[in-house]
C-alpha positions, 0 to 999 in steps of 0.5 A, spaced: 710 421 565 706 422 572 701 417 570 706 412 568 709 413 575 702 413 579 701 406 575 707 403 577 707 405 584 699 403 585 698 398 580 704 394 578 708 394 584 702 391 589 701 385 584 709 383 584 707 381 591 705 374 587 699 372 592 696 378 591 696 377 583 694 370 584 688 372 589 686 377 583 686 372 578 682 367 581 677 372 584 676 375 577 676 369 573 669 371 570 668 378 572 667 383 566 670 389 569 677 384 571 677 381 564 681 387 561 687 386 566 687 378 566 692 378 561 696 383 563 697 380 570 699 373 566 704 377 563 707 380 569 707 373 572 711 371 566 716 376 567 717 375 574 718 368 573 725 369 569 729 363 570 735 365 566 739 369 571 743 364 576 738 358 574 732 361 579 726 364 578 722 367 584 720 361 588 713 364 589 712 365 582 714 358 580 709 355 586 703 358 583 705 356 576 705 349 579 699 350 582 695 353 576 698 348 571 701 342 574 696 339 579 693 333 576 686 331 576 685 325 581 680 321 576 684 322 570 690 319 574 686 313 576 683 312 569 691 312 567 693 308 572 688 303 570 689 303 563 697 302 564 696 296 568 691 293 563 696 293 558 700 287 556 707 290 556 706 295 562 713 297 563 717 295 570 722 299 573 728 297 578 732 302 583 739 300 585 740 302 592 748 302 594 748 301 602 755 306 602 750 312 600 748 316 606 742 312 610 737 318 611 738 320 604 737 313 601 731 313 606 728 319 603 728 317 596 726 310 597 720 313 601 718 317 595 718 310 591 713 307 595 708 313 595 708 312 587 701 311 584 704 306 579 707 301 583 711 296 578 718 297 581 723 293 585 728 296 590 734 292 589 739 293 595 746 291 595 748 287 601 753 290 605 758 285 609 761 290 613 754 293 615 749 288 614 744 292 619 744 298 614 741 293 609 736 290 613 734 297 615 733 299 608 729 293 607 724 295 612 723 302 609 722 299 602 717 294 604 715 289 599 718 292 594 725 290 596 730 285 594 737 284 597 742 282 593 748 278 596 755 280 595 757 274 590 750 274 587 749 277 580 745 283 580 743 282 572 738 276 574 734 282 578 735 287 572 733 282 567 726 282 570 725 290 569 724 294 563 728 300 565 733 302 571 731 308 575 737 313 576 736 318 581 741 320 587 740 318 594 736 324 597 732 326 591 725 324 590 720 323 584 714 326 584 708 322 586 706 321 578 713 320 576 713 313 574 706 313 571 708 319 567 714 315 564 710 309 563 705 312 559 710 315 555 713 309 554 707 305 552 704 310 547 710 312 544 711 309 537 718 307 538 722 304 543 727 308 547 733 306 551 733 312 555 728 317 558 730 323 562 726 329 565 726 336 568 727 337 575 727 342 581 730 343 588 726 341 594 727 344 600 727 340 607 720 344 608 717 341 601 718 348 597 720 347 590 724 352 587 730 352 582 727 349 576 731 346 571 727 345 564 732 342 559 733 341 552 732 335 548 738 331 547 744 335 546 750 331 546 755 337 547 751 341 552 750 334 556 758 333 556 759 340 560 752 340 564 751 333 565 743 334 565 741 327 564 745 323 569 741 322 576 734 324 572 733 318 568 731 311 566 735 307 562 733 300 559 735 294 563 741 291 560 743 297 556 750 297 559 755 291 561 755 288 567 760 292 570 756 298 569 750 295 573 751 300 579 747 307 579 751 311 574 753 318 576 757 321 571 757 319 563 751 315 562 750 318 555 757 318 553 757 310 554 752 309 548 754 309 541 753 315 537 749 312 532 743 310 537 743 317 541 739 321 538 734 316 536 733 312 542 733 318 548 727 321 550 726 327 553 719 328 558 718 335 559 715 335 565 718 336 572 718 329 575 724 329 580 725 334 586 733 334 588 736 336 594 740 341 591 742 344 584 746 341 579 753 344 580 755 348 574 763 350 573 765 355 568 771 351 566 774 344 568 780 340 567 776 336 561 774 343 558 782 345 558 784 338 555 778 339 549 781 346 548 788 344 547 786 338 542 781 343 539 787 348 537 792 342 535 787 339 530 785 346 527 793 348 526 793 342 522 787 344 518 790 348 511 783 349 508 782 355 505 776 360 508 772 364 504 769 370 508 764 373 504 762 380 506 756 384 503 756 392 503 753 398 501 757 404 502 758 405 510 766 404 508 768 406 516 764 400 518 767 395 513 774 398 514 773 396 521 771 389 520 776 388 515 782 391 520 779 386 525 779 380 520 787 381 518 789 383 526 785 376 529 786 371 523 793 368 524 793 364 518 794 366 510 789 361 508 783 366 508 780 369 502 776 375 503 770 377 498 767 383 498 760 384 495 758 391 492 751 392 492 750 398 488 754 403 493 754 410 491 759 414 495 766 415 492 770 414 498 767 407 498 769 405 491 776 408 492 776 403 498 774 397 494 779 399 489 785 399 494 783 393 497 782 389 490 790 391 489 791 385 495 791 378 492 787 376 499 781 380 497 776 379 491 771 384 489 765 382 486 759 387 483 752 385 485 748 391 481 741 388 483 736 390 488 738 388 495 737 380 496 741 378 502 740 370 500 742 372 492 748 376 494 751 370 498 749 365 494 752 369 488 759 370 492 759 362 495 759 360 487 765 364 486 768 363 493 775 358 492 775 356 500 773 349 502 769 353 508 765 359 508 764 364 513 758 369 512 760 376 515 756 382 516 760 389 514 758 392 521 762 387 525 768 387 529 772 380 531 774 380 538 777 373 539 784 372 537 783 364 536 776 365 532 779 362 526 782 356 529 775 355 533 771 356 527 775 351 522 775 346 528 768 345 527 767 346 520 773 340 519 767 335 521 763 333 515 756 332 519 756 340 522 751 344 518 752 352 520 756 354 526 754 361 530 758 365 534 757 370 540 755 377 538 756 383 543 753 390 543 758 395 544 756 396 551 759 389 552 752 386 553 749 379 549 746 380 542 746 373 540 748 366 543 743 362 538 736 363 536 730 360 539 726 358 533 718 360 534 719 365 539 715 372 538 711 368 533 718 367 528 725 367 532 728 370 537 735 371 540 737 367 546 739 372 552 739 378 549 742 384 554 745 379 559 752 381 561 758 378 557 760 374 563 754 372 565 754 364 564 746 364 563 741 359 564 745 353 566 751 355 562 748 356 555 752 363 554 758 359 556 759 352 553 759 350 545 752 347 544 747 344 539 742 350 537 736 350 532 739 356 528 744 361 528 744 368 525 748 369 519 751 376 521 757 371 522 756 364 520 760 359 518 759 353 513 762 348 509 761 349 502 760 342 500 754 342 505 752 349 503 751 346 496 748 340 498 742 343 501 741 349 496 744 355 499 740 360 501 733 361 499 732 367 494 725 367 496 727 370 502 731 376 501 732 380 508 730 376 514 729 369 516 733 366 510 739 364 515 734 361 520 731 357 514 738 355 512 739 352 519 733 348 519 734 345 512 741 343 515 738 340 520 733 336 516 738 334 512 742 331 518 747 336 519 748 339 526 748 346 527 753 349 533 754 355 537 761 356 540 761 362 545 768 362 545 768 366 538 766 373 540 764 379 535 761 386 536 755 387 532 753 394 530 746 391 528 743 393 521 747 399 520 747 398 512 740 396 511 736 399 517 731 396 522 724 393 521 721 399 524 715 402 519 709 398 516 712 396 510 718 393 513 714 390 518 709 387 513 715 384 509 718 381 515 711 377 516 711 375 509 718 372 509 716 369 516 710 366 513 715 363 507 719 360 512 713 357 516 710 354 510 717 351 507 719 348 513 719 341 514 718 341 521 714 344 526 718 351 528 713 352 534 717 347 538 725 348 538 728 342 540 733 346 544 728 350 548 723 347 553 716 348 552 715 350 559 718 356 557 715 362 554 715 364 547 714 371 548 719 372 554 725 368 553 727 364 559 721 365 563 716 361 565 710 360 560 703 362 563 701 357 560 706 352 558 706 349 551 706 342 553 701 337 556 702 331 561 700 324 559 695 324 564 692 331 562 692 328 555 688 322 558 683 327 561 682 331 555 680 325 551 675 323 557 672 330 557 671 331 550 671 338 551 670 344 545 672 351 546 668 356 542 672 362 541 670 369 538 669 376 539 662 378 540 663 385 541 667 386 534 662 381 530 656 382 534 650 377 533 652 374 526 657 371 529 653 369 536 648 365 531 654 361 528 657 359 534 650 358 537 648 353 532 655 349 532 654 349 540 647 345 538 650 340 533 656 339 537 652 337 544 648 332 539 655 329 538 656 328 545 661 334 546 662 338 552 662 346 550 665 352 553 664 359 550 670 364 550 668 371 548 670 378 550 663 380 552 657 377 555 651 376 550 644 373 549 647 366 550 651 367 556 647 371 560 641 365 560 646 361 564 645 355 560 652 355 556 658 355 560 663 361 558 669 365 560 671 372 558 677 372 554 680 379 551 686 376 547 689 370 545 694 370 551 687 370 556 684 365 551 690 360 551 690 360 559 683 358 560 684 353 554 690 350 558 687 350 565 680 347 562 684 341 559 681 342 553 681 337 547 679 341 541 678 349 540 674 352 534 677 359 533 672 364 529 675 371 529 680 376 531 683 378 536 685 370 537 688 369 530 695 367 534 692 361 538 694 355 534 701 358 535 701 358 542 698 351 543 701 344 545 701 339 540 696 335 544 690 340 543 687 340 536 685 347 533 680 349 528 679 356 524 672 357 522 672 361 516 664 363 515 661 369 513 664 374 518 670 374 523 676 375 519 680 381 516 680 380 509 686 382 504 686 390 502 689 391 496 697 389 495 698 390 503 695 385 507 694 387 514 699 384 519 693 380 523 692 376 516 699 375 516 699 372 523 693 368 522 696 365 516 702 363 520 698 360 526 693 357 521 699 352 518 699 348 525 691 348 525 685 345 521 681 351 517 674 349 516 668 352 513 663 347 516 662 344 522 661 337 518 669 338 517 670 338 524 666 332 525 670 328 520 677 330 522 675 328 530 672 321 527 679 320 523 683 321 529 
C-alpha cells in the first residue's frame, strides 16, 4: 500500500501535467530504459482525455493528441491537391453569405475559406438593399471568390455551377485542409453522396481548440434531438427546393426522404470545423414533450399482447422482486409472464413457481438441460403467445411507471429490431445505456458508472437513439422479426448472444433502439455468476470468437461510436485514433512503408533471422522497412535498419500510426491484438512460421491464442513473404 502511494505521488501525479508527459514521450522515443513506460503514459493520456462528462476533455490533452496524430505532411497535401485538381470530376463548393448575419463573424468564416488549400469554392453574397456597403465590404474580404447576387436575382443559377453547398454558421472556421479532405472523400468513394458531415471542436479567440464533438454515423433519432449535422456539413447543390436555398439552420436532414437518408449521408470522422461555441444541448424541449404525448397516445391504442420471458435457477427472492415490479408498473392486462425453470433445486423456488402457475397471467415452462441462455429463450419464444417479446433477467426491478407504453411504442413499428433500456446499479449509477460493439476486444457498455441524472456525451444517456446492440437483461423485440432472423444463436450459450442477435437484426435491415426513459435496476449476474476464473474467461473468449466469425460486419467499428474514441477506455481520446484521413492515406501509398513487428527478447535469433530475410526481400521490391521490436538486437545495433522499441500492441500501434505505415507484418506475441486496433486503411499480415506463436495446449486454449484468432479475422494470415507480395499487387 505504501509503495502504491509513493508511485501515485512521485510518478503518476507529475505525468498528469500533460506537457511533461509529452516531453517524456518524445524524448524517450527510442530509449531502451524508457520502453516499458511508454505505453503506460499513453494509457494515462487516454484516461485523462475523457470527453464523456460535460462534452469536454482536458484541453492540453486534446491539443497534444492533435499535434501527435492530426498534423498532415505538407508533401502529402501537395500531392493530394495535385491529384484532386487533375481529376475530371473534381468537386466544387459554394458558400452562401447572408448580409444580415454578424459582420465580423462572417468575415472570420470567409477568411478561413480563402485560406483553404483546395480553392474550388465560390462565396455567394446576397445583396442587401438597405445595407449595400456591408455587401461590398464582404465582397472585398472574399476577393476573387465572391459573387454578389441581387435582391431579385435567382441564386439557383449560381448554385447549379457547384457540386456541393457548404453549410456552416457565421463565425465558424474550416480547418485549412477541410475542403481538400471532403473532395478526396467524394472523389474516391464508390457511391454518390447527398450530404457529408464532419466532426467539430470549439476554437477560442486565442486559437486554442477544445470541446471536440466526435459524432456517430448517421443516427436519425439522435440527430433529431442534438442536430449534430446542420452547421457542419456540405450538401449536394439542388438537393433542396428553391425556397430552401439559404443556409439551413435547423432541419437539414429532416427534409430528406427517409429512403435516401442512410444510403446518401456520409460521415467524415475528422475534425474539420472549429466552432465559436459548443452546440447547446437541452435535456427536454417543447418538441420532446409533444413527442412523449404522441408516444403515449399511440401506445394506449395498441392492444397487442406482450410476453415477458424470465429464465431462472433458484434465487427466488430476486424473482419475486422482479415479478412484483412488473405487476406494479405494468398498467395493462395485455401481459403474459413466462417463467422458464432451468433445473432449480430449492424447495422454496418450486413452491413459489407452483403458486404462480395458479394465476392465468403466468405460464411456467421447464427446461431440464444444461444452462444455455440462447436455447432457453428460443424455447420460451416458441411457446409465447404475444406479438411482442420482452427478454428479462430475474435479477432486475422495473423503475419506470410508463415502461410498457414506451416499449410497445417502439415494437409497434415493423422496422424496429431490438429495443434496449437504461439499467442502473443499486447505487443509482448507470450500468447500461447501450453497447459499444468492438470495445475491449468484444463489447462494452456505454458510460458505466455515470450518475443516473448525467446526460452523458452530448446527451447519449438521455435521448432515445439508434445503437448497434443492447443487452438482453431487458430487451424487447417483435416476435415476427425475431423469428425472421432465426432467434438467438444457440452455439453461443452464455455471453455475446444478445449482441449477435442485434447485429443480425441490423444486417437484415432492422434498427436497434435504446430508450433511456425505460429504467430498471439490474443486480448483475446473480444467477449464473461472474466470468472471473480461467475457465469462464476461456469460454467467454470462445463465444466472442464465434460472434466475430459469424458476423457479416466488421465489429471493430461500431457505426454509432466514433473511431477517434478509444476501445479500451470508452469516450476517451484514442491514443492512437483508429481512423486515417484521406491525405494521410495518400501519404501511406507514396511511402510504401512496411513495419515488421516481433518479440526478439522472447523468440531470439530464430525470429530475428526470419525478419531479416523478409526485410531483404521487401527492400528488393521497393518497400521501406522499419522494425518494431522489444529489445535491441544484432540487426538494429548495426544502424542500417530503422527500428522502434515497442513492448506491446498498444506501443506498437502508436508507432505504426505515427509513421504513416501502409502495411504491418506481425510475427509473434505479445502483439497478437494489433489487427483489432488498426484503422481499415492499414493492412495487417500475421506471419505463421516455425516460431512466434503459442500453440493450442490440450482442450484449453491459451487466452492469447483466442485473442489472436479474433484479431486475425481482420488480417491476412500468410506463411511466406510471397503471399504478401501477391496480396499487395492485387490491391
